[in-house]
C-alpha angles and dihedrals in degrees: 000000000000090000094052110126119231114196089344094308131096113256093238090058090054094047102044100063097055091041092052089048090051089052088052092052092047094049100037112120094358130118105251116236122193096273094044091046090054089048092050092049091048091049090048093053093045092048091052092053092047091047091055091048094051092043089056091049091052091044090052090053100045097030130221138347090015093065096057090041092055092051094046094047095046093051093044096049091053091042090054090051089051093050093049091047093050092046092050092053099035102062118193091346088067095048093112098033094103092049094046094047096045093046090047089051090053093050093044094050100038096041109014103039095031094044094047091048091051092049099047092040093050093046090055103034106018112223114015129198133222137167114276096201092057097046095044094050092049091047092050092053092045092051092050093047095050093045095049095042107033108018103042096056088067091061104035118103105199092090128034117257127001093327138115123235115239092263093047092048091050090050092049090049094051095045091047092051093046094049093047091046092052090048092052090049091052092044097050105028121008099041104008091144089067090067100044117112117263107256115246116234099190126085091225091061095052108100128201092251092056087076098034118116116256113255119257121264091253092054091046091052090049090050091048091054092046089047089057091049090050093050093047088051093048094051094039093050089047088055090047090054093045096088089056089047092051091049091049091048092050092046090051091048091236122150120272089243088074088074091061090048093052092046090052091048092053095044093048095051094101092054091046094054092043093050094049092048090051091050091051088055090053092251098125093157088066089052091050091048090052096046099046093032092056091050091050093047092048093055099031094054103030098056095052090045092050090047090056093041091052087074090075102019106101101194128080120278114220112193105153118105123229125240094265092053093047091053091051091048092049090049090049092052093049096049091042090056090051093045096047099039097081103043090228123098128205138184092258093058091051092049091053092052091048091051091053089049090050089051090052092052093045094049091046089059096035108029 
């Protein structure tokens, strides 16, 4: 009976979101013992799986690229709230949290998620195809956003250190929001066809769900609500685990920036699972939309939110990347251009992205 469908949805997918939210309420603000820590981790994993399921239901109803956009936007909005909350309560120790988390999100999406999708997709289907115009336009916007928001503060002189002045931060926030808004308009209205998955022509690539009927509007709305509950639970449980993470990082003698990396890894789990599943179904365009779209949403929404929050945040706001991070970002842009220029993905390209991602993780722990 576990597979019995209630209102068009499996029963487990209806039960997991409220249960994960209950775990969040029980654990919020408490010191996690061993049992509670295991419960939180289990709730986090279950919420990620349920989030991906409900995101796919919504995506099936509204079609691409709206499905991937909804997942990316929902995760990012909650991630921004988490960043602002941690900065408000962290004081000077959280001065670089926004920079570390956003940069980690860029490296995770553009190297980790994209590389993993290319590898698993290529191992199963050989060479996969995607639309060059979509990937190149997203990469161009992402490069501009990162450069204007995270690279320039290192070189400006109006404020001491790798920081923006108030006017510069306001300008960066407005330009980030405008560029992301234009990209969403192009993705969903003006050139929506650029971002649609490449149709498979082989019988082996046609999955069962390609021919399944789209869920009803009522089921899609229910899934959308449960998706939001799942994502709130994922980010809230990630914040609950963060004190343990900070203690583990300090005990290991690793840099504080590792906390931002781990938070980004946890928050981006739903996109990671969804992108890999899409690649396994030979829908690599969906994986590319998720990877680059999540990077764009992370920067395009976080910087404006931080600019507004800086009005009441008393501590410093460090946005400028260091030399090591700028080298990794430049390398990511170069290999992404080479990967996305042909519209055909291979195992080698995925392996290169994963190696760059491994270098990012290694250098975050051992700078």
